[in-house]
C-alpha positions as CSV (number, residue, x, y, z in Angstrom):
1,M,6.7,47.9,106.4
2,I,4.0,48.1,109.0
3,L,4.9,50.6,111.6
4,W,3.1,48.9,114.5
5,F,4.9,45.7,113.8
6,A,8.3,47.4,113.8
7,V,7.4,49.1,117.1
8,V,6.4,45.8,118.6
9,Q,9.6,44.2,117.4
10,V,11.7,47.0,118.9
11,A,9.8,46.9,122.2
12,V,10.2,43.1,122.5
13,A,13.9,43.3,121.7
14,V,14.5,46.1,124.1
15,V,12.6,44.4,126.9
16,A,14.4,41.1,126.2
17,G,17.7,42.8,126.0
18,L,17.2,44.7,129.3
19,L,16.0,41.5,131.0
20,C,19.1,39.6,129.9
21,V,21.5,42.4,130.8
22,V,19.9,43.0,134.3
23,L,19.8,39.3,135.1
24,G,23.3,38.8,133.8
25,L,24.7,41.7,135.9
26,A,22.8,40.2,138.9
27,G,24.8,37.1,138.5
28,R,22.2,34.9,136.9
29,R,23.3,32.3,134.4
30,P,21.3,31.8,131.2
31,S,17.8,30.7,132.2
32,D,14.7,29.6,130.4
33,L,13.4,33.2,130.8
34,T,16.4,34.8,129.1
35,V,16.6,32.2,126.4
36,G,12.9,32.3,125.8
37,S,12.9,36.1,125.5
38,L,15.5,35.8,122.7
39,A,13.4,33.1,121.1
40,L,10.5,35.5,120.9
41,V,12.8,38.1,119.3
42,E,13.8,35.4,116.8
43,L,10.2,34.5,116.0
44,L,9.4,38.2,115.3
45,L,12.4,38.4,113.0
46,V,11.3,35.3,111.1
47,A,7.9,37.1,110.6
48,Q,9.9,40.1,109.4
49,V,11.6,38.0,106.8
50,V,8.2,36.9,105.5
51,V,7.0,40.5,105.5
52,G,10.2,41.6,103.8
53,I,9.7,39.1,101.0
54,A,5.9,39.7,100.6
55,A,5.8,43.5,100.8
56,P,7.4,44.2,97.4
57,L,5.1,41.6,95.8
58,T,2.1,43.5,97.2
59,G,3.2,46.8,95.7
60,N,5.0,48.2,98.8
61,P,8.7,48.4,97.7
62,P,11.3,50.0,100.1
63,S,12.2,53.6,99.8
64,G,15.8,53.0,100.5
65,S,18.5,50.5,99.6
66,L,17.3,46.9,99.4
67,L,20.8,45.6,99.9
68,E,21.2,47.6,103.2
69,F,17.8,46.4,104.3
70,W,18.6,42.7,103.7
71,V,22.1,43.0,105.2
72,Y,20.4,44.3,108.4
73,L,17.7,41.7,108.3
74,V,20.1,38.7,107.8
75,S,22.4,40.0,110.5
76,A,19.5,40.5,112.9
77,V,18.2,37.0,112.2
78,L,21.6,35.4,112.8
79,L,22.5,37.3,116.0
80,P,20.0,35.9,118.6
81,P,20.6,32.2,117.8
82,A,24.4,32.9,117.9
83,A,24.1,34.6,121.3
84,V,21.9,31.9,122.7
85,F,24.2,29.1,121.4
86,W,27.2,30.8,122.9
87,A,25.4,31.4,126.2
88,L,24.3,27.8,126.5
89,L,27.9,26.7,125.8
90,E,29.4,29.2,128.2
91,R,26.8,29.1,130.9
92,S,28.1,32.2,132.7
93,R,26.4,35.4,133.8
94,W,28.4,37.3,131.2
95,S,27.0,35.2,128.4
96,T,23.5,36.4,129.7
97,V,24.7,40.0,129.3
98,I,25.9,39.2,125.8
99,M,22.5,37.9,124.9
100,G,21.0,41.2,126.2
101,I,23.5,43.2,124.1
102,A,22.5,41.1,121.0
103,A,18.8,41.8,121.6
104,L,19.4,45.5,122.0
105,S,21.5,45.4,118.8
106,V,18.6,43.7,117.0
107,A,16.3,46.5,118.2
108,V,18.5,49.1,116.6
109,M,18.7,47.0,113.3
110,V,14.9,46.6,113.2
111,W,14.3,50.3,113.6
112,R,16.9,51.0,110.9
113,M,15.1,48.6,108.6
114,Q,11.9,50.5,109.2
115,V,13.6,53.8,108.4
116,I,15.0,52.3,105.2
117,W,11.7,50.9,104.1
118,T,9.5,54.0,104.7
119,V,11.6,57.2,105.1
120,Q,14.8,57.2,103.1
121,G,14.9,58.2,99.5
122,A,16.5,55.9,97.0
């Protein structure tokens, strides 16, 4: 995987997560800003899916477990839309906090995927 892309994904997910958590704790309900920040995280994850499919075809196979990588990736792709859906149904400040926790969880998963791809031995 491309290190700078993973770093950008982690940075965006952390910023989005912190934004959602801070606004949620401040009493804000889900806003366009918080939902949009998770939409950006989701777009980067969709790009990660494309990279994850294309990289082995270009001769860059993962160093670690492919199963573990794809479990993290599928979980990361499903988490932000689920958090946004719940937040839009619930419309409470706590749902905004949950969106933030989902984004921070995605940041950890993306970094773990990077480690699996580049560092870990098979």
